[in-house]
C-alpha positions in Angstrom: -220.7 -95.1 57.3 -219.9 -96.0 60.9 -221.2 -94.1 63.9 -219.5 -93.6 67.3 -217.9 -96.7 69.0 -220.2 -98.7 71.3 -220.6 -97.2 74.8 -220.3 -98.9 78.2 -224.0 -99.9 78.0 -223.7 -102.1 74.9 -222.1 -105.4 76.1 -223.0 -107.2 72.8 -221.3 -104.7 70.5 -217.9 -105.9 69.0 -214.9 -103.9 70.0 -211.4 -103.9 68.3 -208.0 -104.1 69.8 -205.8 -101.0 69.1 -202.7 -101.7 67.1 -200.3 -98.7 67.6 -197.6 -98.3 65.0 -199.3 -100.7 62.5 -201.2 -100.0 59.2 -204.7 -101.1 58.6 -205.8 -103.9 56.2 -204.9 -103.8 52.6 -206.5 -100.9 50.7 -206.9 -98.8 53.9 -210.6 -99.5 54.0 -212.3 -99.3 57.4 -214.9 -102.1 57.8 -218.1 -100.7 59.4 -219.6 -102.6 62.4 -222.6 -104.8 61.8 -224.7 -102.4 64.0 -223.8 -98.8 64.5 -223.8 -97.7 68.1 -225.5 -94.2 68.5 -225.4 -91.6 71.1 -228.8 -91.8 72.9 -229.3 -89.4 75.8 -232.3 -91.4 76.9 -230.5 -94.6 77.9 -231.5 -96.0 81.3 -228.0 -95.4 82.9 -227.6 -91.7 83.9 -223.9 -91.2 84.0 -224.3 -88.0 86.0 -225.3 -90.1 89.0 -222.1 -92.2 89.0 -219.5 -91.4 91.7 -217.1 -88.6 90.9 -214.4 -86.6 92.6 -216.8 -83.6 93.0 -220.3 -82.4 92.0 -219.2 -80.6 88.9 -217.3 -83.5 87.4 -220.3 -85.8 88.3 -222.6 -83.5 86.3 -220.2 -83.5 83.4 -219.7 -87.3 83.3 -222.1 -87.9 80.3 -220.1 -85.5 78.1 -216.7 -86.7 79.4 -217.7 -90.2 78.6 -218.3 -89.3 74.9 -214.8 -87.9 74.4 -212.9 -91.3 73.9 -215.7 -92.6 71.7 -215.6 -89.4 69.5 -211.7 -89.7 69.2 -212.1 -93.3 68.0 -214.6 -92.6 65.3 -213.2 -92.7 61.7 -216.4 -91.6 60.0 -219.7 -90.2 61.0 -222.9 -90.3 59.0 -224.5 -87.1 60.5 -222.2 -84.6 62.3 -225.1 -82.1 62.6 -227.2 -84.6 64.6 -224.1 -85.3 66.7 -223.8 -81.5 67.4 -227.4 -81.4 68.4 -226.9 -84.2 70.8 -223.9 -82.6 72.3 -225.7 -79.3 72.8 -228.5 -81.2 74.6 -225.9 -82.9 76.8 -224.3 -79.5 77.5 -227.7 -78.0 78.5 -228.3 -81.1 80.8 -224.9 -80.4 82.4 -225.8 -76.8 83.1 -229.2 -77.6 84.6 -227.9 -80.4 86.9 -225.0 -78.4 88.0 -227.3 -75.5 89.0 -229.7 -77.8 90.7 -226.8 -79.3 92.7 -225.9 -75.8 94.0 -222.9 -75.1 91.8 -222.3 -71.3 91.3 -223.3 -69.8 88.0 -219.8 -68.6 87.3 -218.3 -72.1 87.8 -221.0 -73.6 85.6 -220.1 -71.1 82.8 -216.4 -71.9 83.1 -217.2 -75.6 83.1 -219.3 -75.3 80.0 -216.4 -73.5 78.2 -214.0 -76.3 79.2 -216.4 -79.0 77.9 -217.0 -77.2 74.6 -213.2 -76.8 74.1 -212.5 -80.5 75.0 -215.2 -81.9 72.7 -214.4 -79.6 69.8 -210.8 -80.6 69.9 -211.7 -84.3 70.1 -213.9 -83.9 67.0 -211.2 -81.9 65.2 -208.8 -84.8 65.6 -211.0 -87.1 63.6 -210.9 -87.3 59.7 -214.5 -86.2 59.5 -214.2 -83.4 62.2 -211.3 -81.5 60.8 -213.3 -79.8 58.2 -214.6 -76.3 57.7 -218.2 -77.6 58.0 -217.6 -78.6 61.7 -215.6 -75.4 62.4 -218.6 -73.3 61.5 -221.0 -75.3 63.8 -218.6 -76.2 66.7 -219.8 -76.0 70.3 -217.6 -73.0 71.0 -219.0 -71.1 68.0 -222.6 -72.2 68.9 -222.4 -71.3 72.7 -219.6 -68.7 73.1 -219.2 -67.3 69.6 -215.5 -68.3 69.6 -213.7 -70.3 67.1 -210.8 -71.6 69.2 -210.4 -72.1 72.9 -207.0 -73.9 73.2 -205.3 -70.7 74.5 -208.1 -69.4 76.8 -208.5 -72.9 78.4 -205.1 -72.5 80.0 -205.6 -68.9 80.7 -208.6 -69.8 82.8 -206.7 -72.6 84.5 -203.9 -70.2 85.5 -206.5 -67.7 86.8 -208.2 -70.4 88.9 -204.9 -71.7 90.2 -204.5 -68.3 92.1 -207.3 -69.3 94.4 -207.3 -73.2 94.5 -209.4 -73.4 97.7 -212.3 -71.6 96.0 -211.9 -73.1 92.5 -211.0 -76.7 93.5 -214.0 -78.3 91.7 -213.1 -76.5 88.5 -209.5 -77.4 88.8 -210.4 -81.0 89.1 -212.7 -80.8 86.1 -209.9 -79.1 84.0 -207.5 -81.9 85.2 -210.0 -84.5 83.9 -210.2 -82.7 80.5 -206.3 -82.8 80.2 -206.3 -86.5 81.3 -208.7 -87.2 78.5 -206.2 -86.0 76.0 -206.9 -82.3 75.7 -203.8 -80.4 74.5 -204.9 -76.9 73.2 -202.1 -74.6 72.4 -199.6 -77.2 73.6 -200.5 -79.4 70.7 -199.0 -76.9 68.1 -195.8 -75.8 69.9 -192.4 -77.3 70.0 -191.8 -79.5 73.1 -195.5 -79.0 73.8 -196.1 -82.5 75.2 -193.4 -82.1 77.8 -194.7 -78.7 78.8 -198.3 -80.1 79.2 -197.0 -83.0 81.3 -195.2 -80.5 83.7 -198.4 -78.4 83.9 -200.5 -81.4 84.7 -198.1 -82.5 87.4 -198.3 -79.0 89.0 -202.1 -79.1 88.8 -202.0 -82.5 90.7 -199.9 -80.9 93.4 -202.3 -77.9 93.7 -205.3 -80.3 94.0 -203.5 -82.6 96.5 -202.7 -79.5 98.8 -206.4 -78.7 98.9 -207.9 -82.2 99.0 -205.1 -83.9 101.0 -203.1 -87.0 100.2 -205.2 -89.6 98.2 -205.9 -93.0 99.7 -203.1 -95.4 98.4 -204.5 -98.6 99.9 -206.9 -100.7 97.8 -209.2 -100.8 100.8 -209.2 -98.3 103.7 -210.1 -101.2 106.1 -207.8 -103.9 105.0 -206.2 -104.4 108.4 -207.9 -106.9 110.7 -208.7 -106.2 114.3 -206.1 -107.1 117.0 -207.5 -109.8 119.2 -205.7 -111.4 122.2 -204.8 -114.9 121.2 -204.6 -117.7 123.7 -201.3 -119.5 123.5 -202.0 -123.1 122.1 -198.5 -124.5 122.7 -199.6 -125.9 126.1 -202.2 -128.3 124.7 -201.5 -128.5 120.8 -198.4 -130.2 119.4 -196.0 -128.1 117.4 -196.3 -130.1 114.3 -200.1 -129.5 114.2 -199.5 -125.8 114.3 -197.0 -126.1 111.5 -199.4 -128.1 109.3 -202.2 -125.6 110.0 -199.9 -122.7 109.0 -198.9 -124.4 105.8 -202.6 -125.0 104.9 -203.4 -121.4 105.7 -200.6 -120.2 103.5 -201.7 -122.5 100.7 -205.3 -121.2 101.0 -204.0 -117.6 100.8 -201.9 -118.4 97.8 -204.8 -120.1 96.0 -207.1 -117.1 96.8 -204.6 -114.7 95.5 -204.1 -116.7 92.2 -207.8 -116.7 91.6 -208.0 -113.1 92.5 -205.2 -112.1 90.0 -206.7 -114.4 87.4 -210.0 -112.6 87.6 -208.4 -109.2 87.3 -206.3 -110.4 84.3 -209.5 -111.6 82.6 -211.1 -108.2 83.2 -208.0 -106.3 81.7 -207.8 -108.7 78.7 -211.6 -108.3 78.1 -211.2 -104.5 78.3 -208.3 -104.5 75.8 -210.4 -106.6 73.3 -213.2 -104.2 73.5 -211.0 -101.0 73.1 -211.8 -99.0 69.9 -209.4 -99.2 67.0 -206.8 -96.4 66.7 -207.9 -94.0 63.9 -205.6 -93.1 61.0 -203.6 -89.9 61.2 -205.4 -86.8 59.9 -204.5 -85.6 56.4 -201.5 -83.3 56.1 -202.4 -79.7 55.7 -199.9 -77.4 53.9 -199.0 -74.3 56.0 -200.0 -70.9 54.7 -197.4 -68.8 53.1 -195.6 -66.4 55.6 -197.1 -62.9 55.7 -195.3 -60.0 54.2 -193.1 -58.0 56.6 -194.7 -55.0 58.1 -192.8 -51.9 59.0 -193.2 -51.4 62.7 -192.4 -47.9 64.0 -190.5 -47.7 67.3 -193.0 -47.6 70.2 -191.2 -48.2 73.5 -187.7 -48.5 72.2 -187.5 -44.8 71.5 -188.1 -44.0 75.2 -185.6 -46.7 76.6 -182.6 -46.0 74.3 -180.2 -45.6 77.3 -181.4 -48.7 79.1 -181.1 -50.7 75.8 -177.6 -49.4 75.1 -176.5 -50.3 78.6 -177.7 -53.9 78.2 -180.2 -53.7 81.1 -183.3 -54.4 79.0 -184.2 -55.9 75.6 -187.1 -54.2 73.7 -189.0 -55.7 70.8 -191.7 -53.6 69.1 -194.2 -55.7 67.0 -197.4 -54.8 65.1 -199.8 -55.5 68.0 -197.4 -55.5 71.0 -194.2 -54.3 72.5 -192.1 -56.5 74.7 -189.6 -55.4 77.3 -187.5 -58.3 78.7 -185.3 -58.1 81.8 -183.0 -61.0 82.8 -183.9 -62.3 86.3 -180.3 -62.8 87.5 -179.8 -59.0 87.3 -183.2 -58.1 88.7 -183.3 -60.5 91.7 -180.9 -62.5 93.8 -181.1 -66.3 93.6 -184.3 -67.6 95.2 -185.5 -64.1 96.1 -188.4 -62.0 94.9 -187.1 -58.6 96.1 -186.1 -56.3 93.2 -182.5 -55.1 93.4 -182.2 -51.3 94.2 -180.2 -50.6 91.0 -183.2 -51.8 88.9 -185.8 -49.7 90.7 -185.1 -46.5 88.5 -185.1 -48.7 85.4 -188.6 -50.1 86.2 -189.9 -46.6 87.0 -188.4 -45.4 83.6 -190.2 -48.3 81.8 -193.5 -47.2 83.6 -193.0 -43.6 82.5 -192.5 -44.9 78.9 -195.8 -46.9 79.2 -197.5 -43.6 80.1 -196.8 -42.4 76.7 -198.4 -45.3 74.9 -202.0 -46.6 75.7 -203.0 -50.2 76.0 -203.1 -53.1 78.6 -199.9 -54.3 80.2 -199.1 -57.8 81.4 -196.0 -58.5 83.6 -195.1 -62.1 83.6 -192.4 -63.8 85.7 -190.5 -66.8 84.3 -188.0 -69.3 85.9 -185.9 -72.2 84.7 -186.8 -75.9 85.3 -184.7 -76.2 88.5 -187.3 -77.0 91.3 -187.5 -74.7 94.4 -188.8 -76.1 97.7 -189.0 -73.4 100.5 -191.7 -72.4 103.0 -192.3 -69.1 101.2 -192.1 -70.5 97.7 -193.2 -74.2 97.5 -192.8 -74.2 93.7 -191.4 -72.2 90.7 -194.9 -70.9 90.0 -195.2 -69.2 93.4 -191.7 -67.6 93.0 -192.4 -66.3 89.5 -195.9 -64.9 90.6 -194.3 -63.1 93.6 -191.5 -61.6 91.3 -194.0 -60.3 88.8 -196.1 -58.8 91.6 -193.1 -56.9 93.1 -192.2 -55.5 89.7 -195.8 -54.3 89.2 -195.8 -52.6 92.7 -192.7 -50.6 91.7 -194.2 -49.6 88.3 -197.4 -48.4 89.9 -195.5 -45.7 91.7 -195.1 -44.0 88.2 -197.9 -45.5 86.1 -200.8 -43.1 85.9 -203.5 -45.8 85.1 -203.0 -48.7 87.5 -206.0 -50.6 86.0 -204.0 -51.2 82.8 -201.5 -53.5 84.4 -201.6 -57.0 86.0 -199.1 -59.6 87.1 -198.9 -63.3 86.1 -196.5 -66.1 87.2 -195.7 -68.7 84.6 -192.9 -70.6 86.3 -190.9 -72.8 83.9 -193.8 -73.4 81.4 -192.6 -71.0 78.6 -188.8 -71.3 78.3 -187.0 -69.2 75.6 -184.5 -72.1 75.0 -184.1 -75.6 76.3 -183.0 -75.9 79.9 -180.0 -78.1 79.0 -177.1 -76.0 80.3 -176.3 -73.1 82.7 -176.3 -70.4 80.1 -179.7 -71.4 78.7 -181.2 -71.6 82.2 -180.0 -68.1 82.9 -181.7 -66.8 79.7 -185.0 -68.5 80.8 -184.9 -66.7 84.2 -186.5 -63.4 83.3 -189.4 -60.9 83.7 -191.3 -59.8 80.5 -193.4 -56.7 80.3 -195.8 -56.9 77.4 -197.8 -53.9 76.1 -200.8 -54.8 73.9 -201.8 -52.1 71.3 -204.4 -51.9 68.5 -202.9 -52.8 65.0 -202.4 -49.7 62.8 
């Protein structure tokens, strides 16, 4: 059985060129390498000392470097030993981060992101998508959780509320997404596009804190300006022309050699790239659950508003959702609640007083970008709208600690944003009440 693909410290190991869209050799057999490369935490090169965008990412480099190798592994002889190695790497990350002065809370969130990233990488392999690994995954071992694909993005949204304070964690989460982490977006329709938009928004947030990145290959590529003595008085013009041609020829030859060297490096890296693993086996979906009778919870208190078409209420087994269209609740590009909807929001808050449970108010927009001084993005507009709705409801809600606001921008559309009517449906505010199942 083959082990993990060779790492960056094994120049003699044979690598394979990926062949996307093609099948393997006849019979589907995977030929094992002559010598199996193993994860050895005691190799001379300490990846945590390599340059990185921040201290937290530098400490996480050893685990981040394992993710592409794990994804490219078709079979593994000893998953339990791999798990022990990963746990030691995780402990080393925690120790080095604390020694580098990283706050304990940031270290804990970073550990959660690394566990979730590695668990997903393992689950995408033929040998990792089994019940055996699920019982001994890193999340189960460290945090007693079986799946982190939802919480990963909840933590990301929470940290995005204060990017100046959480910039190191935001960059670590960006690296996890860049390494292929999908989480909940890997199981929803149009998830890849939603994840791309989220990653672009994350880059903008990081750029606002860190500033514009250096676009030149070298920050000191310009030469110094020196006063040049005119030579036309004592050097013939044809000599100057010949020297200029020779100079241009030398620059051309230098550039050709430079590009050839880069091309060789790229070709060598392509040859050493790991082979693309076969797709995981198809798993038949579980049969749909039997319908459960859900008694009216909030709808019985909001009959008049439902009949007037002001709100849409849906009572489910563990939650009740009240949806209000944003075009009626706000003016275009504004976060101020219209006066006619203030009594309706207070009526909803009064109905929530009758039913216990936490309440989440989330603001949603369409995919049309907004660029104003007050709202530089759709996320800022949706967050402000949700916050203003909460302020009005707190005038009636008896337990203010139950409710919180969250802006989701255009990340969770109800329907595709391909026409005017669909975009209007996606502009909304949702009030979700969570209850214990009966």
